[in-house]
C-alpha positions in Angstrom: -54.5 56.3 -75.2 -54.7 52.9 -74.0 -57.7 50.7 -74.5 -59.4 49.3 -71.2 -58.9 45.7 -70.4 -61.5 43.2 -71.9 -63.0 40.8 -69.8 -60.9 37.9 -71.6 -57.7 40.0 -70.8 -58.8 40.0 -67.3 -59.2 36.3 -67.2 -55.9 35.7 -68.9 -54.2 38.0 -66.3 -55.6 36.4 -63.3 -54.6 33.0 -64.7 -51.1 33.6 -65.0 -51.1 35.3 -61.6 -52.4 32.2 -59.9 -49.9 29.9 -62.0 -47.2 32.2 -60.7 -48.3 31.8 -57.2 -48.3 28.3 -57.2 -45.0 27.8 -58.9 -42.5 26.4 -56.2 -40.3 28.9 -54.6 -36.5 28.1 -55.3 -36.0 28.7 -51.7 -38.8 26.6 -50.4 -39.4 22.7 -49.9 -43.0 20.9 -50.1 -44.9 23.1 -47.7 -46.8 19.7 -46.2 -43.9 17.6 -45.9 -42.8 14.7 -47.7 -45.3 12.0 -49.2 -45.8 8.7 -48.3 -45.1 8.0 -51.7 -41.5 8.1 -51.1 -41.3 6.1 -48.1 -38.9 3.6 -49.8 -36.2 5.9 -51.5 -36.7 8.9 -49.3 -36.1 11.0 -52.7 -37.9 14.0 -53.2 -40.0 14.5 -56.6 -39.4 18.3 -57.0 -40.2 19.4 -60.5 -41.4 16.1 -61.4 -38.0 14.4 -60.8 -36.0 16.7 -62.7 -34.0 18.3 -59.5 -31.5 15.5 -58.7 -29.8 15.4 -55.1 -26.6 16.8 -54.4 -23.6 14.1 -54.6 -21.2 16.5 -52.4 -20.4 15.9 -48.6 -23.8 17.1 -46.6 -23.6 20.0 -44.5 -26.0 18.5 -42.1 -25.9 15.5 -39.7 -27.8 13.4 -37.8 -26.8 12.9 -34.2 -28.1 10.7 -31.3 -28.1 11.1 -27.7 -26.8 7.5 -27.3 -24.8 4.8 -29.3 -27.1 2.1 -27.2 -30.7 1.9 -26.3 -32.7 -0.7 -24.7 -35.9 -2.5 -26.3 -38.7 0.0 -25.7 -36.6 2.9 -24.8 -36.4 6.4 -25.9 -34.0 8.0 -27.8 -33.0 11.7 -28.9 -32.2 12.5 -32.3 -30.6 15.9 -33.4 -30.8 17.0 -37.1 -28.4 20.4 -37.5 -26.3 22.1 -39.7 -22.4 21.7 -39.7 -21.5 24.5 -38.8 -24.2 25.0 -36.4 -26.5 27.7 -37.4 -27.0 26.8 -40.8 -30.6 26.8 -41.9 -32.8 24.0 -43.6 -36.2 23.8 -45.0 -37.5 20.6 -45.3 -36.5 17.1 -43.9 -37.6 13.6 -43.7 -36.0 10.8 -41.3 -36.7 7.2 -40.4 -34.2 4.6 -38.5 -33.6 1.3 -40.7 -32.3 -2.1 -39.7 -28.5 -1.8 -40.7 -28.9 -5.3 -42.0 -31.2 -6.8 -44.4 -34.0 -6.4 -45.2 -33.1 -2.7 -44.1 -36.7 -2.4 -42.9 -38.2 0.5 -41.1 -37.6 0.3 -37.2 -39.2 2.0 -34.3 -41.3 4.9 -34.0 -41.1 8.7 -33.7 -43.0 10.8 -31.1 -45.1 13.7 -31.6 -43.6 17.4 -31.1 -46.0 19.5 -28.6 -45.7 22.6 -31.0 -46.6 20.5 -34.1 -43.6 21.4 -35.9 -43.1 17.5 -36.7 -45.3 15.6 -39.2 -45.5 11.9 -38.8 -45.5 9.4 -41.4 -46.9 5.8 -41.7 -44.8 3.7 -43.9 -44.8 0.2 -44.8 -48.0 -0.5 -43.0 -46.9 0.7 -39.6 -47.6 3.8 -37.9 -45.5 6.9 -36.9 -42.3 5.2 -38.3 -40.7 7.9 -40.2 -41.2 11.7 -39.8 -41.0 15.1 -41.7 -41.5 18.8 -41.5 -45.1 20.2 -41.0 -43.9 23.6 -42.6 -41.2 24.4 -44.7 -39.8 27.7 -43.1 -36.3 28.0 -42.3 -35.0 25.9 -39.2 -31.6 25.4 -37.5 -32.2 22.3 -35.9 -34.9 19.6 -35.5 -34.8 17.4 -32.3 -37.2 14.4 -32.2 -37.7 11.5 -30.2 -37.6 8.0 -31.4 -38.7 4.7 -29.5 -37.2 1.5 -30.3 -39.5 -1.8 -30.6 -39.8 -3.9 -27.8 -39.1 -7.1 -30.3 -35.8 -6.1 -32.4 -32.4 -6.7 -31.4 -29.8 -5.3 -33.6 -27.9 -2.1 -35.1 -30.3 0.6 -36.4 -29.2 3.6 -38.6 -31.0 6.8 -38.8 -31.3 8.3 -42.6 -32.3 11.5 -43.5 -33.0 14.1 -46.5 -32.3 17.5 -45.8 -33.5 20.3 -48.3 -31.7 23.2 -48.0 -33.9 24.8 -50.7 -36.3 23.5 -53.3 -33.4 22.3 -55.7 -30.6 21.9 -53.5 -31.1 18.8 -51.0 -28.8 15.9 -49.7 -30.5 12.2 -49.4 -29.2 9.5 -47.2 -27.5 11.7 -44.6 -26.8 8.6 -42.0 -26.2 8.8 -38.4 -23.5 6.7 -36.7 -25.2 3.1 -36.0 -27.2 2.7 -32.8 -27.4 -0.9 -31.2 -30.6 -2.1 -29.8 -30.2 -4.2 -27.0 -32.1 -6.4 -24.4 -33.7 -4.7 -21.6 -35.2 -6.6 -18.3 -38.1 -4.2 -18.2 -40.4 -3.4 -21.0 -41.3 0.3 -21.6 -44.9 1.3 -22.5 -44.9 1.3 -26.2 -46.4 3.9 -28.7 -49.3 2.5 -30.3 -48.4 0.7 -33.4 -49.9 -1.7 -35.8 -48.6 -5.0 -36.3 -47.2 -5.1 -39.8 -47.5 -8.2 -41.8 -44.6 -10.8 -42.2 -43.8 -9.5 -45.5 -43.7 -5.9 -44.9 -40.4 -4.2 -45.3 -38.1 -3.4 -48.2 -35.3 -5.3 -49.3 -33.0 -2.4 -50.1 -31.3 0.3 -48.1 -32.7 3.8 -48.3 -31.6 5.8 -51.7 -27.8 7.1 -51.5 -26.2 9.0 -54.5 -23.6 6.9 -55.9 -20.7 9.5 -55.3 -21.9 10.0 -51.9 -19.3 9.4 -49.2 -20.3 9.7 -45.5 -18.2 12.2 -43.6 -16.3 10.5 -40.5 -17.6 12.6 -37.6 -15.5 10.6 -35.2 -13.3 13.1 -33.3 -10.3 12.3 -31.3 -10.9 11.3 -27.9 -10.1 14.6 -25.4 -9.3 14.1 -21.6 -12.4 13.3 -19.7 -13.2 16.6 -17.6 -14.9 14.8 -14.7 -11.3 13.7 -13.6 -10.3 17.4 -13.6 -9.6 18.2 -9.6 -9.4 14.5 -8.6 -7.0 14.3 -5.3 -6.8 18.0 -5.4 -10.3 19.5 -4.7 -12.6 16.4 -5.1 -12.5 12.9 -3.9 -12.4 10.4 -6.9 -13.2 6.8 -6.7 -14.0 4.3 -9.3 -13.7 0.8 -10.7 -11.7 -1.2 -11.6 -9.4 -0.1 -8.7 -6.4 2.5 -9.5 -8.5 3.7 -12.7 -9.0 7.2 -11.6 -5.3 7.8 -12.3 -5.3 6.4 -15.8 -8.8 8.1 -16.2 -10.3 4.8 -17.6 -12.8 4.0 -15.2 -15.7 1.6 -16.0 -17.9 3.7 -13.3 -16.4 6.8 -11.5 -17.6 8.7 -8.6 -16.5 12.4 -7.1 -17.5 14.2 -4.2 -16.7 17.9 -3.9 -17.6 19.7 -0.7 -17.9 23.5 -0.6 -19.5 24.6 2.8 -22.7 22.4 3.4 -22.9 22.0 -0.4 -22.4 18.4 -1.1 -22.0 17.6 -4.8 -21.7 14.4 -6.3 -20.7 13.4 -9.9 -21.6 9.9 -11.1 -20.5 8.5 -14.8 -20.5 5.1 -16.3 -18.1 3.8 -18.8 -18.3 4.4 -22.6 -19.0 1.0 -24.4 -20.4 -0.7 -21.1 -24.0 -0.5 -22.4 -24.7 0.7 -18.8 -28.5 1.2 -17.7 -27.7 2.6 -14.5 -24.8 4.2 -12.6 -24.7 4.6 -9.0 -22.8 5.7 -5.7 -23.3 4.5 -2.1 -22.4 5.8 1.3 -21.6 2.8 3.6 -20.1 2.4 7.0 -18.6 -1.0 6.5 -17.9 -1.0 2.8 -20.5 -4.1 2.8 -23.8 -4.1 0.6 -26.8 -3.5 2.8 -28.0 -0.4 4.9 -26.4 1.9 2.5 -27.7 5.3 1.0 -27.3 5.1 -2.5 -27.8 7.6 -5.3 -28.8 6.1 -8.8 -28.7 7.7 -12.3 -31.0 5.8 -14.9 -31.8 6.9 -18.3 -35.6 6.5 -18.8 -37.6 8.0 -21.7 -35.0 10.1 -23.2 -34.0 11.7 -20.0 -31.8 10.8 -17.1 -33.5 10.3 -13.7 -32.4 10.8 -10.3 -33.2 8.4 -7.5 -32.2 7.8 -3.9 -32.3 4.2 -2.5 -31.7 2.5 0.9 -30.3 -1.2 0.3 -31.0 -4.0 2.5 -28.7 -7.2 3.1 -30.8 -9.8 3.7 -32.4 -10.4 1.1 -30.5 -7.6 -1.1 -32.5 -5.0 -2.2 -32.4 -1.4 -3.3 -35.5 0.1 -2.2 -36.6 3.7 -3.3 -39.8 4.0 -1.3 -37.4 3.9 2.1 -35.9 7.3 1.1 -37.3 11.0 0.6 -36.7 11.7 -3.0 -36.2 15.1 -2.1 -33.1 14.5 -0.3 -31.0 14.9 -3.2 -31.7 17.2 -6.6 -30.2 16.6 -10.1 -28.1 19.6 -11.2 -26.8 18.2 -14.5 -27.3 15.3 -16.6 -26.3 13.8 -20.0 -26.3 10.8 -21.9 -23.8 10.8 -25.1 -22.5 7.9 -26.6 -23.9 5.5 -24.1 -22.1 7.4 -21.1 -24.4 8.2 -18.3 -23.5 11.2 -16.3 -25.0 13.3 -13.6 -24.2 15.8 -11.4 -26.3 15.7 -7.8 -26.3 17.8 -4.6 -27.3 15.7 -1.4 -28.8 17.2 1.7 -26.0 17.3 4.6 -28.5 15.1 6.7 -30.8 12.2 5.4 -32.6 10.0 7.8 -33.7 6.5 6.7 -35.5 3.9 8.9 -34.1 6.1 11.7 -30.9 6.0 10.7 -28.9 9.3 10.0 -26.4 9.7 7.4 -24.6 12.8 8.4 -22.5 13.9 5.6 -20.7 16.7 7.8 -19.5 14.6 10.8 -19.7 10.9 9.7 -17.2 8.6 7.8 -18.5 6.8 5.0 -17.0 4.3 2.2 -17.8 5.2 -1.4 -19.4 2.4 -2.9 -19.6 2.7 -6.9 -21.9 0.1 -9.0 -23.3 0.0 -12.3 -25.5 -2.7 -14.4 -26.8 -3.3 -17.5 -30.5 -4.1 -16.6 -33.4 -2.4 -14.4 -36.1 -4.1 -12.4 -39.6 -2.8 -11.1 -39.1 0.6 -9.5 -35.3 -0.5 -8.8 -32.1 -1.2 -10.4 -30.9 -4.4 -11.5 -27.6 -6.5 -10.5 -24.6 -4.7 -10.8 -23.1 -7.2 -13.6 -20.8 -4.4 -14.9 -18.9 -4.0 -11.6 -18.9 -2.9 -8.1 -16.2 -1.6 -5.6 -16.0 0.0 -2.0 -13.6 2.2 -1.1 -10.9 0.5 0.9 -11.4 2.9 4.0 -14.0 5.5 5.2 -13.5 9.0 5.1 -14.8 12.1 5.7 -16.3 13.6 2.6 -14.5 16.9 3.0 -11.1 15.5 3.3 -9.5 15.3 -0.1 -7.5 12.2 -0.6 -6.5 9.3 -2.8 -8.7 6.3 -2.6 -8.3 3.0 -3.1 -10.5 -0.3 -3.7 -11.1 -2.7 -0.6 -9.2 -5.9 -0.7 -11.4 -8.9 -1.6 -8.7 -11.3 -0.7 -10.5 -13.0 2.2 -13.6 -13.6 0.7 -11.8 -15.1 -2.4 -9.7 -17.2 -0.4 -12.9 -18.1 1.6 -14.5 -19.1 -1.9 -11.4 -21.0 -3.1 -10.9 -22.9 -0.2 -14.7 -24.1 -0.1 -14.6 -25.1 -3.6 -11.2 -27.0 -3.3 -12.9 -28.9 -0.4 -16.3 -29.7 -1.2 -16.2 -30.0 -5.0 -12.5 -31.4 -5.2 -11.0 -33.5 -2.4 -14.3 -34.6 -1.0 -15.7 -35.8 -3.9 -12.4 -37.9 -4.7 -12.1 -39.3 -1.0 -15.6 -40.5 -1.0 -15.1 -42.5 -4.5 -12.0 -44.2 -2.7 -13.6 -45.2 0.3 -16.7 -46.6 -1.1 -15.4 -48.5 -4.1 -11.5 -49.3 -4.1 -11.0 -51.4 -1.0 -10.6 -54.1 -3.0 -8.1 -52.5 -5.4 -4.4 -52.3 -5.1 -4.4 -55.2 -2.5 -1.6 -55.7 -0.8 -0.1 -52.4 -1.4 0.1 -49.9 1.7 1.3 -46.5 2.4 2.5 -45.7 6.1 1.5 -48.9 7.1 -2.2 -48.5 5.9 -4.0 -50.0 2.4 -4.1 -47.7 -0.4 -7.5 -46.8 -0.4 -7.4 -45.9 3.2 -4.3 -43.6 3.0 -5.8 -41.7 0.1 -8.9 -41.4 1.8 -7.5 -40.4 4.9 -5.0 -37.6 3.0 -8.1 -36.1 1.2 -10.5 -35.8 4.2 -8.0 -34.3 6.4 -7.5 -32.0 3.5 -11.2 -31.4 3.4 -11.2 -30.8 7.1 -8.3 -28.4 6.9 -9.8 -26.0 4.2 -13.1 -25.8 5.6 -12.1 -24.5 8.9 -9.4 -22.3 7.4 -12.2 -20.8 5.2 -14.7 -20.5 7.8 -12.1 -18.6 10.1 -11.4 -16.5 7.2 -14.9 -15.3 6.5 -15.6 -14.3 10.3 -12.5 -12.2 10.0 -13.8 -10.4 6.9 -17.3 -10.0 8.2 -16.9 -9.6 11.8 -20.2 -10.6 12.4 -23.1 -13.0 11.9 -25.1 -12.7 8.7 -28.0 -15.0 8.4 -29.3 -16.4 5.0 -29.6 -19.8 3.3 -25.6 -19.6 2.3 -24.5 -18.8 6.0 -27.1 -21.2 7.8 -26.5 -24.2 5.6 -22.8 -23.5 5.5 -22.7 -23.6 9.3 -24.3 -27.1 9.4 -21.6 -28.3 6.9 -18.9 -26.9 8.7 -20.1 -28.5 12.1 -20.6 -32.0 10.1 -17.0 -31.7 9.0 -15.6 -30.8 12.3 -17.2 -33.8 13.9 -16.0 -36.5 11.3 -12.6 -36.9 12.2 -13.4 -36.6 15.9 -15.7 -39.6 15.4 -13.1 -41.4 13.2 -10.5 -41.6 16.5 -13.5 -43.6 18.4 -13.8 -46.1 15.6 -14.7 -49.6 16.9 -12.7 -52.6 16.1 -13.3 -54.7 13.0 -15.0 -57.3 15.4 -16.8 -54.8 17.6 -20.7 -55.2 17.7 -20.8 -51.6 17.2 -18.7 -51.1 14.5 -21.8 -51.5 12.0 -23.2 -48.5 13.9 -20.3 -46.7 13.6 -20.2 -47.3 9.6 -23.5 -46.2 9.1 -23.1 -43.1 11.1 -19.9 -42.2 9.1 -21.2 -42.9 5.9 -24.2 -40.9 6.8 -22.4 -37.9 8.2 -19.7 -37.7 5.5 -22.3 -38.0 2.6 -24.9 -35.5 4.2 -21.9 -32.9 4.8 -21.1 -33.4 0.9 -24.5 -32.9 -0.2 -25.1 -29.6 1.9 -21.6 -28.5 1.0 -22.4 -28.3 -2.6 -26.1 -26.8 -2.0 -23.9 -23.9 0.0 -22.0 -23.3 -3.0 -24.9 -23.0 -5.1 -26.4 -20.5 -2.8 -23.2 -18.6 -2.7 -24.0 -17.6 -6.6 -26.7 -14.9 -5.4 -24.9 -13.3 -3.0 -23.9 -9.7 -3.9 -20.4 -10.0 -2.2 -19.7 -12.9 -4.1 -20.3 -11.2 -7.4 -20.2 -14.3 -9.2 -22.4 -14.9 -12.4 -25.5 -16.5 -12.6 -24.3 -19.0 -15.5 -22.1 -20.4 -12.5 -25.2 -22.5 -11.8 -25.0 -24.5 -14.9 -21.2 -25.1 -14.2 -22.3 -26.7 -10.7 -25.0 -28.4 -12.3 -22.5 -30.2 -14.9 -20.3 -31.2 -12.0 -23.4 -32.8 -10.3 -24.3 -34.8 -13.2 -20.7 -36.0 -13.8 -20.3 -37.2 -10.4 -23.6 -39.0 -10.2 -22.6 -40.6 -13.4 -19.5 -41.7 -12.2 -21.2 -43.2 -8.9 -23.6 -45.0 -11.1 -20.8 -46.4 -13.3 -18.9 -47.8 -10.3 -21.9 -48.9 -8.8 -22.7 -51.1 -11.7 -19.3 -52.4 -11.5 -19.6 -53.4 -7.7 -22.8 -55.3 -8.4 -20.9 -57.2 -11.1 -18.2 -57.9 -8.5 -20.5 -59.3 -6.1 -22.5 -61.7 -8.4 -18.8 -63.1 -9.8 -17.7 -63.3 -6.3 -21.1 -65.1 -5.2 -20.6 -67.6 -8.1 -17.1 -68.3 -6.8 -18.4 -68.7 -3.1 -21.1 -70.9 -4.3 -18.7 -73.4 -5.8 -16.3 -73.3 -3.2 -19.3 -74.4 -0.8 -20.4 -77.1 -2.9 -16.7 -78.5 -2.9 -16.3 -77.9 0.9 -19.7 -80.2 1.3 -18.2 -83.0 -0.6 -15.2 -83.0 1.4 -17.6 -83.0 4.4 -16.2 -79.8 5.8 -18.6 -78.5 8.3 -19.2 -74.6 8.1 -20.7 -75.4 11.6 -16.9 -75.5 12.8 -16.0 -72.0 11.5 -16.3 -68.6 13.4 -19.0 -66.4 12.3 -16.6 -63.9 11.0 -15.1 -66.8 8.7 -18.4 -67.8 7.5 -19.5 -64.3 6.5 -16.1 -63.9 4.7 -16.6 -67.0 2.7 -20.2 -66.3 1.6 -19.2 -63.1 0.3 -16.3 -65.3 -1.5 -13.7 -63.2 0.1 -11.4 -65.3 1.5 -9.2 -64.1 4.6 -6.1 -64.9 2.9 -7.2 -63.1 -0.4 -4.4 -61.1 -1.8 -5.6 -60.2 -5.3 -7.7 -57.0 -6.7 -11.2 -57.8 -7.2 -12.7 -58.1 -10.7 -12.7 -55.1 -13.3 -9.7 -53.3 -11.4 -8.3 -51.8 -14.6 -11.5 -50.4 -15.4 -11.8 -48.9 -12.3 -8.5 -47.5 -12.3 -8.9 -46.1 -15.4 -12.3 -44.3 -14.7 -10.6 -43.1 -11.7 -7.8 -41.4 -13.6 -10.5 -39.7 -16.1 -12.9 -38.5 -13.1 -9.8 -37.1 -11.4 -8.9 -35.0 -14.2 -12.5 -34.0 -15.2 -13.0 -32.9 -11.4 -9.7 -31.0 -11.5 -11.0 -29.0 -14.5 -14.1 -28.3 -12.5 -12.2 -27.2 -9.4 -9.9 -24.7 -11.4 -12.7 -23.1 -13.7 -15.0 -22.5 -10.2 -12.2 -21.1 -8.7 -11.0 -18.6 -11.2 -14.6 -17.2 -11.4 -14.3 -16.7 -7.7 -10.9 -14.9 -7.7 -11.7 -13.1 -10.8 -15.0 -12.1 -9.9 -16.9 -10.2 -11.2 -15.5 -12.2 -14.2 -18.0 -9.8 -16.5 -14.9 -7.2 -16.6 -12.3 -9.9 -17.8 -14.4 -11.2 -20.5 -15.6 -7.5 -21.6 -12.0 -6.7 -22.2 -11.2 -10.0 -24.3 
């Protein structure tokens, strides 16, 4: 016969049951997530630290939606099992600077379903994340926002617990590059950490742990499937579709009244957008464009209408319901979207009829954004060589930029090169190489005439070439000032044909007019080249302005040195003239017996029979040689920027 339990026995049994209920289940992680005391090490303190992390390869991975992200932009971070479907219970994740001091970077966003618990580590807010419940899960999707004041590489480190006694620490992602962005995003709330915040060591990683190599062999990009057979494909650089290596590419697939576009940026380009335009003339302006822009962790679709003067891509002019996004992704920095456009779109009274119209495809991408618009297409831009009916499948090639390149090269050679040197000869070398002639003319005049005739020829040829290319007048600062320059250049040699004789009373007026016209044309020519840097069609880098500024500085300094030398010449010659004048008075030689022209020559110390160079001739010749070499370097560099535009694609390859 059993004895009934006493009060003391019931109390002991209850205590035992309570202890058993609170003992951690081997299959469960900490139910409320990781504590903030482990922010530094990310090492779970299971069973008082007696349970150590696994040192085998982790069956879990940390994947990011892109390998690059702009300052203030949002990135998706996935925590999954390998293979997919493998469950885990608890986790902790944070992004750290890949370089010392390895501080925690950025902030995580909250989850609508409350399954993510945010942590405040290193005196900042929401910069780490953990589980809010330890139940089994196969995947965790997080949103992480990069800071607006950080540039560099970050690595996401995670601790993943498959059970209470089985967990991995220091599971890394591939590095993510945080790059500069023109437009700042709205940041998540954050506290400014003190300057001393941050740890000087990286998160804990078991000594024998080796990160798995998750880089798979690159497979053929599916966007190229069917190119030239079932859909039109076009991209840049020209000819890249055949080799499937486009920096940016667009495809058009037509099925009845369904007009489907695919747009994709290249890997490693750090593109902030990729776009395709429909243009009637292969020129920027009055085009219907479709833009794919990653924003806040997703791809957004925009339609824009471009204007040429000034250039802009305006979204408010186009109904945003004229196209819809069918599919989109951002993987390893590659922007991809699939878009369906309406067959008819009317913008500012202009109708884009995809059924009956013929259009050039214009592909562009850039690394920056503007307020409610895309930034400059510094990664590249290329229009197709011919307008096509979108339903007719054919091979496409890029339009030729030869005439634009020749126009730019000729103008640079003329106004940076030959004009600058020709003016130097005429102003400072009339008393150099005295007695030496070419084709019956003094050396300074022969060289001046040769250089200026070259300027005239190059300018007229360049002007004709750009008219052949544009086939219409386009009015902006570059074209207006350029036209004035061409007119002045055209008139200069015509005026020279009517040059009065040396003793003619109109000769001083001619000299002043010829000097003014030539120098004014030179100044306006250089100003026109400055304005060309901003032209979308030229595709010149903005830093070309600094090269032009450097040329102006060098040219002014050379003029200054020559002018100082000329002043010394006048002082020395004036002294010689004064001595001769006193000697002539001592011999009772009357100046009144000389003609006015002879008196003027004597006062300036320049005897009509003089056959020697003015003083400092060697210095002038040496400085001329140095200036000619430097000028040639400027011309070569500037012409290369014009011919190889956009130069960024060549610099990127190098």
